Each structure stands twice: as C-alpha cells, then as structure tokens.
DOVEXSE-392917 format. One line per 5 residues: number of its first residue (from 1); their letters; for each residue z negated, x negated, y negated of C-alpha. Coordinates in Angstrom, 3 decimals, padded with zeros to 6 digits. Layout:
NUM	a	Z,X,Y | ...
END
This chain:
1	mfrii	-000.220,-000.039,000.031 | -001.162,-002.764,-002.350 | 002.613,-004.576,-001.556 | 004.837,-000.953,-003.060 | 002.541,-000.910,-005.727
6	rknle	002.925,-004.766,-007.222 | 006.471,-004.778,-006.592 | 006.563,-001.069,-008.634 | 004.702,-003.346,-011.461 | 007.189,-006.115,-011.064
11	vgkvt	010.298,-003.450,-010.871 | 008.839,-001.547,-014.237 | 011.168,001.590,-015.381 | 013.714,001.940,-013.855 | 015.046,005.831,-015.424
16	ipykp	016.185,006.077,-019.354 | 013.285,008.042,-021.057 | 014.541,011.631,-021.979 | 015.485,012.423,-025.771 | 016.223,015.720,-027.064
21	gtpap	019.498,016.545,-028.519 | 021.446,014.030,-026.612 | 024.297,015.141,-025.125 | 025.020,015.672,-021.078 | 026.018,012.723,-019.132
26	pgflg	030.152,013.810,-017.939 | 030.340,015.488,-015.141 | 027.343,017.207,-015.435 | 027.510,020.762,-014.519 | 024.364,022.416,-015.433
31	apeid	022.360,024.961,-013.305 | 024.448,027.204,-010.732 | 024.396,030.947,-011.812 | 024.368,034.023,-009.759 | 026.368,036.785,-011.046
36	pekct	025.463,039.446,-008.583 | 028.217,041.824,-009.693 | 030.465,039.196,-008.364 | 028.218,038.466,-005.527 | 029.928,040.387,-002.223
41	gcgqc	027.238,038.296,000.418 | 029.865,036.451,002.123 | 027.546,033.692,002.484 | 030.682,030.638,002.015 | 029.272,028.683,-001.169
46	ispcp	026.335,028.449,001.166 | 027.561,025.702,003.931 | 028.757,023.387,001.296 | 025.374,023.101,-000.391 | 023.831,019.519,000.870
51	tnalv	020.588,020.905,-000.335 | 020.675,024.088,001.449 | 019.259,025.429,-001.747 | 021.399,028.643,-001.155 | 019.818,031.095,001.346
56	iqdkr	021.030,034.762,002.033 | 018.838,037.787,003.289 | 020.416,041.073,004.789 | 018.664,043.778,003.058 | 019.183,046.374,005.746
61	dqdkr	017.649,049.844,004.713 | 019.793,049.117,001.822 | 023.141,048.310,003.666 | 023.042,044.962,001.086 | 022.791,041.504,001.159
66	elfls	021.711,039.371,-001.311 | 021.709,035.775,-001.907 | 018.865,033.478,-003.386 | 019.102,029.783,-004.952 | 016.286,027.521,-005.425
71	ysaci	016.226,025.855,-008.488 | 013.729,023.564,-006.977 | 015.745,022.056,-004.251 | 019.192,022.320,-005.593 | 020.905,018.991,-007.404
76	fcglc	023.657,020.317,-009.642 | 025.833,018.919,-007.758 | 028.374,022.021,-007.985 | 030.097,021.842,-004.683 | 028.808,025.665,-003.844
81	epacp	031.272,027.067,-007.121 | 034.486,025.581,-005.597 | 033.552,027.237,-002.316 | 032.791,030.528,-003.974 | 036.342,032.977,-003.807
86	y	035.074,035.189,-006.612
END
C-alpha cells in the first residue's frame, strides 16, 4: 500500500483542472438523451454500449417497454446514437 502512495506522490497530478466557460474538447458528444416519443423499445442501442448503461424494462401490464439510461455508468461515447434507427 505504501508503494502505491509513494508512486502517486511521485507522479503528481495528471488531470487538468476544470475551468468554467472553457469549450468542450473536440469530439465530445455530451450526455445522451432519450426521447420517449420516438423510442420504440427495439433495443438496438443496447448492444453497442460498452458499459451496459442502457437497460430495457418490459411492463407487461401496460403492454410497453421502457428504456433506462444510467448516467453513472455512461461514458458519453455516443455509440448508441448511430445504432438507433429512430
């Protein structure tokens, strides 16, 4: 454990502090948004998600499916968007 602490102290900070008002880096797609009016529950967006942040839940009593997105698991890669036909 002390070896890890010593290594962290030697390396120092490796991230850049956030400065409000700075533009997003190129290629940043932002947080995905699900439009419930357009979503058919087909599930095509689930398989390309590398972190399994998307989950479909069947509601049999209402005869519909709902798509849920966990922002805590999402890495904002944007692979779900081109996979969605709608």
